[in-house]
Wavefront OBJ file of the C-alpha trace (Angstrom):
o trace
v 0.000 0.000 0.000
v 1.315 3.444 -0.908
v 2.164 5.847 1.915
v -0.029 8.893 1.414
v 0.341 12.476 2.532
v -2.627 13.511 4.644
v -4.480 16.812 4.532
v -2.421 17.868 7.572
v 0.702 19.946 6.984
v 3.497 17.826 5.594
v 7.255 17.955 5.143
v 8.436 17.598 1.562
v 12.075 17.054 0.560
v 12.998 17.842 -3.053
v 16.362 16.523 -4.247
v 18.113 18.129 -7.204
v 21.415 17.482 -8.910
v 22.671 21.040 -9.465
v 21.815 24.641 -8.623
v 19.122 25.889 -11.071
v 17.493 22.447 -11.461
v 15.074 23.427 -8.709
v 13.969 26.518 -10.647
v 13.441 24.761 -13.961
v 11.897 21.505 -12.771
v 9.929 21.541 -9.499
v 9.679 25.260 -8.665
v 5.915 25.284 -9.094
v 5.226 22.410 -6.716
v 7.686 23.750 -4.144
v 6.179 27.242 -4.251
v 2.644 25.845 -4.095
v 3.416 23.567 -1.152
v 5.142 26.371 0.745
v 2.253 28.764 0.059
v -0.155 26.184 1.481
v 1.808 25.966 4.713
v 3.770 22.772 4.159
v 7.450 22.562 5.075
v 9.644 22.452 1.957
v 13.267 21.319 2.138
v 15.633 21.472 -0.834
v 18.639 19.144 -1.035
v 21.237 19.786 -3.753
v 23.595 16.932 -4.559
v 26.458 18.867 -6.194
v 27.818 22.388 -6.458
v 27.301 22.601 -10.217
v 31.036 23.130 -10.676
v 30.877 22.499 -14.428
v 28.238 25.075 -15.207
v 29.027 28.277 -17.053
v 31.684 30.473 -15.500
v 30.484 34.107 -15.407
v 32.902 36.791 -16.530
v 32.502 38.773 -13.318
v 33.798 36.227 -10.797
v 35.422 38.050 -7.905
v 39.002 37.219 -6.825
v 38.865 33.918 -4.966
v 35.309 33.188 -6.118
v 34.638 30.069 -8.173
v 31.667 28.802 -10.155
v 30.332 26.727 -7.258
v 30.492 29.733 -4.920
v 28.451 31.828 -7.321
v 25.942 29.098 -7.999
v 25.466 28.421 -4.297
v 24.498 32.058 -3.738
v 22.230 31.995 -6.760
v 20.460 28.908 -5.449
v 19.979 30.411 -2.009
v 18.358 33.455 -3.622
v 16.120 31.172 -5.695
v 15.107 29.242 -2.579
v 14.107 32.497 -0.875
v 11.932 33.414 -3.859
v 10.169 30.043 -3.758
v 9.568 30.097 -0.007
v 11.778 27.087 0.695
v 12.370 26.628 4.408
v 15.760 24.899 4.389
v 18.538 24.253 1.865
v 21.066 21.447 2.336
v 23.971 20.190 0.224
v 25.036 16.557 -0.101
v 28.609 17.689 -0.776
v 29.476 15.992 -4.075
v 31.086 17.489 -7.177
v 29.303 17.959 -10.511
v 30.039 14.916 -12.698
v 29.663 16.707 -16.029
v 27.816 15.299 -19.021
v 28.030 11.699 -20.218
v 31.539 10.837 -21.393
v 33.276 13.892 -19.944
v 36.591 13.357 -18.188
v 34.976 14.811 -15.053
v 32.886 11.628 -14.748
v 36.002 9.969 -13.323
v 36.602 12.532 -10.553
v 36.554 10.579 -7.304
v 34.611 13.451 -5.712
v 31.905 13.342 -8.396
v 28.398 12.212 -7.512
v 28.552 9.375 -10.038
v 31.592 7.966 -8.249
v 29.975 7.984 -4.805
v 29.018 4.555 -3.408
v 25.234 4.377 -3.510
v 24.761 3.628 0.172
v 27.119 6.433 1.159
v 25.202 9.077 -0.809
v 21.836 7.561 0.127
v 22.892 7.465 3.765
v 23.577 11.211 3.714
v 20.125 11.829 2.269
v 18.429 9.335 4.600
v 19.868 11.239 7.577
v 18.148 14.369 6.286
v 14.879 12.491 5.747
v 15.068 11.218 9.316
v 15.974 14.610 10.762
v 13.066 16.215 8.936
v 10.718 13.259 9.505
v 9.883 13.661 5.821
v 6.471 12.684 4.515
v 7.525 12.864 0.868
v 10.780 12.882 -1.083
v 10.995 13.860 -4.732
v 13.794 13.015 -7.155
v 13.891 12.335 -10.909
v 12.642 9.609 -13.245
v 14.883 6.625 -14.041
v 16.979 8.485 -16.626
v 16.947 11.870 -14.954
v 14.692 13.395 -17.591
v 17.416 13.802 -20.183
v 20.165 11.424 -19.153
v 22.575 13.651 -17.255
v 24.705 11.305 -15.114
v 24.047 13.311 -11.941
v 20.294 13.231 -12.518
v 20.390 9.477 -13.007
v 22.421 9.198 -9.800
v 19.881 11.318 -7.909
v 17.119 8.934 -9.000
v 19.011 6.009 -7.473
v 20.040 7.886 -4.346
v 16.477 9.042 -3.619
v 15.029 5.552 -3.879
v 17.744 3.992 -1.750
v 17.484 6.771 0.843
v 13.731 6.181 1.113
v 14.495 2.522 1.869
v 17.072 3.475 4.506
v 14.937 6.101 6.262
v 13.491 5.182 9.639
v 10.032 6.172 8.403
v 9.800 5.516 4.690
v 8.463 8.590 2.889
v 6.255 8.675 -0.147
v 8.437 8.891 -3.297
v 7.745 11.012 -6.365
v 9.824 11.382 -9.520
v 9.844 14.640 -11.461
v 9.750 14.150 -15.213
v 8.679 15.860 -18.423
v 5.643 14.973 -20.481
v 7.206 13.893 -23.772
v 3.893 13.954 -25.646
v 3.219 17.507 -24.472
v 6.746 18.569 -25.466
v 6.241 17.048 -28.903
v 2.980 18.952 -29.392
v 4.465 22.202 -28.111
v 7.544 22.113 -30.321
v 5.513 21.090 -33.352
v 3.233 24.083 -32.769
v 6.197 26.394 -32.193
v 7.869 25.221 -35.374
v 4.675 25.656 -37.389
v 4.230 29.155 -36.004
v 7.951 29.970 -36.387
v 8.039 31.130 -32.763
v 10.980 33.419 -32.105
v 13.614 31.768 -29.942
v 12.361 28.269 -30.725
v 14.759 25.490 -31.663
v 13.541 23.954 -34.897
v 16.074 21.130 -34.500
v 14.923 20.048 -31.050
v 13.259 16.649 -30.971
v 12.039 15.283 -27.604
v 11.900 11.828 -29.200
v 15.543 12.043 -30.238
v 18.469 10.772 -28.178
v 19.388 12.923 -25.179
v 22.581 12.745 -23.111
v 22.283 9.013 -22.441
v 20.747 8.093 -25.799
v 17.164 7.921 -24.501
v 14.310 10.272 -25.454
v 13.425 13.163 -23.153
v 11.085 12.697 -20.220
v 8.257 10.198 -20.021
v 5.316 9.315 -22.237
v 2.039 10.782 -21.002
v 0.520 7.314 -20.619
v 3.228 6.430 -18.082
v 2.920 9.562 -15.928
v 0.867 9.684 -12.724
v 0.483 13.380 -11.889
v -0.189 16.499 -13.928
v 0.052 19.368 -11.447
v -1.288 22.827 -12.225
v 1.253 25.401 -11.049
v 0.169 28.284 -13.269
v -0.466 30.506 -10.260
v 3.252 30.333 -9.432
v 4.684 31.334 -12.821
v 5.926 34.643 -11.436
v 7.867 32.907 -8.691
v 9.343 30.432 -11.150
v 10.529 33.215 -13.447
v 12.009 35.080 -10.498
v 13.750 31.884 -9.339
v 15.213 31.344 -12.803
v 16.380 34.952 -12.881
v 18.393 34.270 -9.726
v 20.577 31.921 -11.791
v 21.905 34.706 -13.987
v 25.338 33.108 -14.416
v 23.863 30.250 -16.469
v 23.215 32.254 -19.602
v 22.771 29.365 -22.038
v 20.167 27.077 -20.456
v 18.473 29.482 -18.054
v 18.835 32.323 -20.533
v 17.030 30.244 -23.159
v 14.121 29.659 -20.796
v 13.873 33.313 -19.846
v 13.953 34.355 -23.506
v 10.826 32.357 -24.327
v 7.848 34.515 -25.376
v 5.417 34.965 -22.457
v 2.800 32.674 -23.973
v 5.328 29.913 -24.609
v 6.819 30.301 -21.123
v 3.360 30.006 -19.580
v 2.480 26.958 -21.672
v 5.745 25.227 -20.830
v 5.878 26.025 -17.116
v 2.222 26.148 -16.010
v 2.218 22.440 -15.262
v 4.617 19.892 -13.822
v 4.600 16.137 -14.227
v 5.492 13.396 -11.785
v 5.640 9.643 -11.549
v 4.783 7.811 -8.349
v 6.194 4.271 -8.273
v 3.596 1.731 -7.186
v 0.652 3.905 -8.142
v -1.938 2.456 -10.565
v -1.524 3.535 -14.204
v -3.132 6.720 -15.429
v -2.279 10.401 -15.215
v -4.325 12.356 -12.680
v -4.771 16.083 -13.159
v -4.568 17.222 -9.593
v -2.428 18.065 -6.606
v -0.589 15.123 -5.106
v -0.942 16.574 -1.588
v -4.729 16.377 -1.782
v -4.631 12.604 -1.333
v -5.191 11.247 2.160
l 1 2 3 4 5 6 7 8 9 10 11 12 13 14 15 16 17 18 19 20 21 22 23 24 25 26 27 28 29 30 31 32 33 34 35 36 37 38 39 40 41 42 43 44 45 46 47 48 49 50 51 52 53 54 55 56 57 58 59 60 61 62 63 64 65 66 67 68 69 70 71 72 73 74 75 76 77 78 79 80 81 82 83 84 85 86 87 88 89 90 91 92 93 94 95 96 97 98 99 100 101 102 103 104 105 106 107 108 109 110 111 112 113 114 115 116 117 118 119 120 121 122 123 124 125 126 127 128 129 130 131 132 133 134 135 136 137 138 139 140 141 142 143 144 145 146 147 148 149 150 151 152 153 154 155 156 157 158 159 160 161 162 163 164 165 166 167 168 169 170 171 172 173 174 175 176 177 178 179 180 181 182 183 184 185 186 187 188 189 190 191 192 193 194 195 196 197 198 199 200 201 202 203 204 205 206 207 208 209 210 211 212 213 214 215 216 217 218 219 220 221 222 223 224 225 226 227 228 229 230 231 232 233 234 235 236 237 238 239 240 241 242 243 244 245 246 247 248 249 250 251 252 253 254 255 256 257 258 259 260 261 262 263 264 265 266 267 268 269 270 271 272 273 274 275 276
């Protein structure tokens, strides 16, 4: 039987691989939960050391320092109550030399990394923990590692929390990019194909038929945009999102999609915290 979050106030732990992932992927659910009075904890697995290096780094400042401050500002915007770091180093994309760094998340023994997260789940007495789908949405090694760490940590926790997996609705992405291409939307990428191979060779996200939750977060678009704006150093990925026309931004970010292992098939349009 699935553990369910009751109508009482709950503690939710969201686990992300790098600074800015929280803003682009689960910002709506985090902001909504916080606004409704639930406790929201954000755990970041790595410092995002291999992100873009801004030109205005101060003497002695590195990319991870900047990105840590950007994430803390984003967390404030979203109403997150506590931010914690697992302490690993960004592994880089698939095949990069950085994958072999013994400090990288992908090199961490599973039970070691999961043990760090399980300690947080126990300390917070978490009702729910959220990671990524089995291939991290687009195959980034750190996202795949977070998927494994979250599931193992839930097993190790004294009180096993409910587990969700953030993903992207591949069918929705396909429809959106087809419409954008047909309309020649400014800033669109005519070469993007969600069904094409991503970083690990798999398509992006999850088919709609395999998803469990479609969550309306349209009321929190302003907070999401503000959270993304906090990550100003990441001009390529975050900059692309912020450059989307308002209508496209709203269409793309007004909903979030989640899987819930063990739940019966079928995507529910609703709020996963309404279940009791």
